[in-house]
MARBA-3410 file (N, C-alpha, C, O; in Angstrom, 1 decimal):
96
125.1,43.7,4.1,125.3,44.7,5.0,125.4,43.7,6.3,124.8,42.6,6.6 ~ 126.5,44.5,7.1,126.9,44.1,8.4,126.4,45.0,9.5,126.3,46.2,9.4 ~ 126.2,44.1,10.8,125.8,44.9,11.3,126.5,44.8,12.8,126.7,43.7,13.1 ~ 126.9,46.0,13.8,127.7,45.5,15.0,126.8,46.2,16.2,126.6,47.4,16.1 ~ 126.5,45.6,17.0,125.6,46.2,18.1,126.1,45.5,19.5,126.5,44.3,19.6
126.0,46.6,20.6,126.1,46.2,21.9,125.2,45.7,22.5,124.2,46.3,22.7 ~ 125.4,44.5,23.1,123.9,44.2,23.7,124.0,44.4,25.3,123.0,44.5,26.0 ~ 125.4,44.3,25.9,125.3,44.6,27.4,126.9,44.9,27.1,127.5,44.8,26.1 ~ 127.4,45.3,28.4,129.1,45.4,28.7,130.0,44.6,28.3,131.1,45.0,27.8 ~ 129.4,43.0,28.4,130.6,42.1,28.2,129.8,41.5,26.5,129.9,40.3,26.2
129.2,42.2,25.8,128.8,41.1,24.6,128.5,41.9,23.6,127.7,42.9,23.6 ~ 129.0,41.6,22.6,128.8,42.5,21.1,128.4,41.5,20.2,129.0,40.4,20.1 ~ 127.2,42.0,19.4,126.4,40.9,18.4,126.8,41.2,17.3,126.7,42.4,17.1 ~ 127.2,40.5,16.5,127.3,40.7,15.0,126.1,40.2,14.0,125.3,39.3,14.4 ~ 126.0,40.7,13.0,124.8,40.2,12.0,124.8,40.8,10.6,125.0,42.0,10.4
124.6,39.9,9.6,124.8,40.0,8.3,126.3,39.4,7.9,127.1,38.7,8.5 ~ 126.2,40.0,6.5,127.5,39.6,5.7,128.8,40.3,6.3,128.8,41.5,6.5 ~ 130.0,39.3,6.8,131.2,40.3,6.9,131.9,40.0,5.8,132.8,39.1,5.9 ~ 131.7,40.5,4.7,132.4,40.8,3.2,132.8,41.7,3.0,132.1,42.7,3.4 ~ 134.4,42.1,2.3,135.1,43.0,2.0,134.1,44.3,1.4,134.8,45.3,1.5
133.1,44.5,1.0,132.3,45.7,0.4,131.9,46.6,2.0,132.0,47.8,2.1 ~ 131.6,45.8,3.0,131.2,46.3,4.1,131.9,46.3,5.2,131.4,47.0,6.1 ~ 133.1,45.7,5.4,133.8,45.4,6.7,134.5,46.8,7.4,134.7,47.0,8.6 ~ 134.6,47.7,6.1,134.9,49.2,6.9,133.9,49.7,8.0,134.1,50.1,9.2 ~ 133.0,49.7,7.3,131.5,50.1,8.1,131.6,49.4,9.3,131.7,50.1,10.4
131.7,48.1,9.3,131.2,47.1,10.6,132.5,47.4,11.6,132.3,47.5,12.9 ~ 133.8,47.5,11.0,135.1,47.8,11.9,134.8,49.4,12.7,134.9,49.5,13.9 ~ 134.3,50.2,11.9,134.4,51.5,12.5,132.9,51.3,13.7,132.9,51.9,14.8 ~ 131.9,50.6,13.3,131.0,50.4,14.3,131.9,49.8,15.7,131.8,50.4,16.7 ~ 132.7,48.6,15.6,133.1,47.8,16.6,134.1,48.8,17.2,133.9,49.0,18.5
134.9,49.5,16.7,135.9,50.2,17.1,135.2,51.4,18.5,135.5,51.7,19.7 ~ 134.3,51.7,17.8,133.5,53.1,18.4,132.7,52.3,19.9,132.5,52.9,20.9 ~ 132.5,50.9,19.7,131.8,50.2,20.8,133.2,49.8,22.0,133.1,49.9,23.2 ~ 134.1,49.4,21.4,135.1,48.7,22.2,136.0,49.7,22.7,137.0,49.5,23.3 ~ 135.5,51.0,22.3,137.0,52.1,23.1,136.2,52.3,24.1,136.8,53.1,24.7
135.0,52.1,24.8,134.6,52.1,26.0,134.3,50.6,26.7,133.7,50.5,27.7 ~ 134.8,49.8,26.1,134.6,48.2,26.8,135.9,48.1,27.7,136.9,48.7,27.5 ~ 135.5,47.1,28.8,136.5,46.9,30.1,136.5,45.3,30.2,135.4,44.8,30.1 ~ 137.4,44.6,30.5,137.7,43.5,31.1,137.3,42.2,30.3,138.4,41.9,29.9 ~ 136.4,41.3,29.8,136.5,40.4,29.0,135.1,40.7,28.2,134.0,41.0,28.8
135.2,40.7,26.9,134.2,41.2,25.9,134.2,40.0,24.9,135.1,39.6,24.2 ~ 132.6,39.5,24.9,132.4,38.3,23.9,131.9,39.0,22.5,131.1,39.9,22.4 ~ 132.6,38.4,21.6,131.9,39.0,20.5,131.5,38.0,19.8,132.3,37.0,19.6 ~ 130.1,38.0,19.2,129.2,36.9,19.3,128.9,36.7,17.6,128.4,37.6,17.0 ~ 129.3,35.8,17.2,129.0,35.9,15.4,128.2,35.1,14.9,128.2,34.8,13.7
127.1,34.7,15.9,126.2,33.7,15.6,125.1,34.5,14.4,124.5,33.8,13.6 ~ 125.0,35.8,14.4,124.0,36.4,13.4,124.8,36.5,12.2,124.1,36.9,11.2 ~ 126.1,36.3,11.8,126.6,36.3,10.4,126.4,35.3,9.7,126.6,34.1,9.9 ~ 125.9,36.0,8.4,125.4,35.2,7.6,126.6,34.4,6.4,126.5,33.3,5.8 ~ 127.3,35.2,6.4,128.7,35.2,5.0,129.9,35.8,5.4,129.9,36.9,5.9
131.1,34.8,5.2,132.4,35.6,5.7,133.1,35.6,4.5,132.6,34.9,3.7 ~ 134.3,36.3,4.1,135.2,36.0,3.6,136.4,36.4,4.5,136.4,36.6,5.7 ~ 137.7,36.7,3.5,139.2,36.8,4.4,138.8,38.1,5.1,139.3,38.2,6.2 ~ 138.1,39.1,4.6,138.0,40.4,5.4,137.4,40.2,7.0,137.8,40.9,7.9 ~ 136.7,39.5,7.1,136.2,39.0,8.5,137.4,38.3,9.3,137.3,38.0,10.5
138.3,38.0,8.8,139.7,37.7,9.7,140.6,39.3,10.0,141.2,39.6,11.1 ~ 140.5,39.9,9.1,140.8,41.4,9.1,140.2,42.1,9.9,140.8,42.8,10.7 ~ 138.7,42.1,10.0,137.9,42.8,11.4,138.0,42.1,12.6,137.5,42.7,13.6 ~ 138.5,40.8,12.7,138.8,40.1,14.2,139.9,40.9,14.5,140.0,41.6,15.5 ~ 141.1,40.8,13.4,142.4,41.4,14.1,142.5,42.9,14.3,143.2,43.5,15.2
141.8,43.5,13.4,141.7,45.0,14.1,141.2,45.2,15.2,141.6,46.2,15.8 ~ 139.8,44.2,15.9,138.9,44.5,16.9,140.2,44.2,18.4,140.3,44.9,19.4 ~ 141.0,43.1,17.9,142.1,42.9,18.8,143.0,44.0,19.0,143.6,44.3,20.1 ~ 143.2,44.7,17.9,144.3,45.7,17.9,143.5,46.8,18.6,144.3,47.4,19.3 ~ 142.4,47.2,18.7,141.4,48.6,19.3,141.9,48.3,20.7,142.4,49.2,21.4
141.6,47.1,21.0,141.7,46.9,22.7,143.0,46.4,23.6,143.1,46.5,24.8 ~ 144.1,46.0,22.6,145.5,45.3,23.2,146.2,46.4,23.8,147.3,46.1,24.1 ~ 145.7,47.6,24.2,146.6,48.2,25.0,145.7,48.8,26.4,146.1,49.7,27.2 ~ 144.8,48.3,26.3,143.9,48.6,27.4,143.2,47.6,28.4,142.4,47.9,29.3 ~ 143.9,46.4,28.0,144.0,45.0,28.9,142.4,44.5,29.0,141.9,44.0,30.0
141.7,44.9,27.8,140.3,44.3,27.4,140.9,42.9,26.7,141.9,42.9,25.9 ~ 140.1,42.0,27.1,140.4,40.6,26.3,138.9,40.2,25.8,137.9,40.0,26.5 ~ 139.0,40.1,24.2,138.1,39.6,23.5,138.1,38.1,23.2,139.2,37.5,23.2 ~ 136.7,37.6,22.9,136.4,36.3,22.8,135.6,36.1,21.9,134.4,36.5,22.1 ~ 136.0,35.4,20.7,135.0,35.0,19.7,134.5,33.8,19.8,135.1,32.7,19.9
132.8,34.1,19.9,131.8,32.8,20.1,131.2,32.7,18.8,131.4,33.5,17.9 ~ 130.4,31.6,18.8,129.7,31.0,17.5,130.5,31.3,16.4,129.7,31.8,15.5 ~ 131.6,31.3,15.9,132.5,31.4,14.9,131.9,30.6,13.8,131.7,29.4,14.0 ~ 131.7,31.4,12.6,131.3,30.6,11.3,132.6,29.4,11.1,133.8,29.5,11.3 ~ 131.7,28.2,10.6,132.5,27.4,10.1,133.4,27.9,8.9,134.4,27.3,8.8
133.2,28.9,8.0,133.6,29.3,6.9,134.7,30.0,7.4,135.8,29.9,6.7 ~ 134.7,30.9,8.6,135.6,32.0,8.9,136.7,31.0,9.6,137.8,31.2,9.3 ~ 136.4,29.8,10.4,137.5,28.8,11.2,138.2,28.2,9.8,139.4,28.1,9.9 ~ 137.6,27.9,8.8,138.2,27.5,7.7,139.2,28.4,7.2,140.4,28.2,6.9 ~ 138.6,29.7,7.0,139.8,30.4,6.5,140.9,30.7,7.3,142.0,30.8,6.8
140.8,30.9,8.7,141.8,30.8,9.4,142.6,29.7,9.5,143.8,29.8,9.7 ~ 142.0,28.6,9.4,143.2,27.5,9.3,143.8,27.3,8.3,144.8,26.6,8.4 ~ 143.4,27.9,7.0,144.0,27.6,5.7,145.0,28.7,5.8,145.8,28.5,4.9 ~ 145.2,29.7,6.6,146.2,30.8,7.0,147.0,30.7,7.9,147.9,31.6,8.1 ~ 146.6,29.5,8.7,147.6,29.4,10.0,147.3,29.9,11.1,147.9,29.7,12.2
145.9,30.8,11.0,145.5,31.6,12.2,144.5,30.9,13.2,143.8,31.6,13.9 ~ 144.5,29.7,13.3,143.3,29.2,13.8,143.4,29.5,15.1,142.3,29.5,15.7 ~ 144.3,29.7,15.8,145.1,29.4,17.1,144.5,31.0,17.9,144.3,31.2,19.1 ~ 144.2,31.8,17.1,143.7,33.2,17.6,142.2,33.1,18.0,141.7,34.1,18.6 ~ 141.7,32.1,17.8,140.4,31.7,18.3,139.9,30.7,19.6,138.7,30.4,20.0
141.1,30.3,20.1,140.9,29.2,21.1,140.6,30.2,22.5,140.3,29.7,23.6
END
């Protein structure tokens, strides 16, 4: 199970497993929250317990959701496994 919740206007917290079986539900939750966000918003991965490549897809969907509205997303507390997947496919610079 993956959970996406808004802590405040500038922080979204993620919890649980961000893997293929649940990523679409998490994506819908995030897109709903992001639709009203402004400015710089941090997405906190501290509560994420497991990831697969779907977690990268989740991140890019979040970026796409806000790209035309001037919202800047910042990933914080990224899981080591997610960093490894990003490096493997050459996308690590998306998290700097």
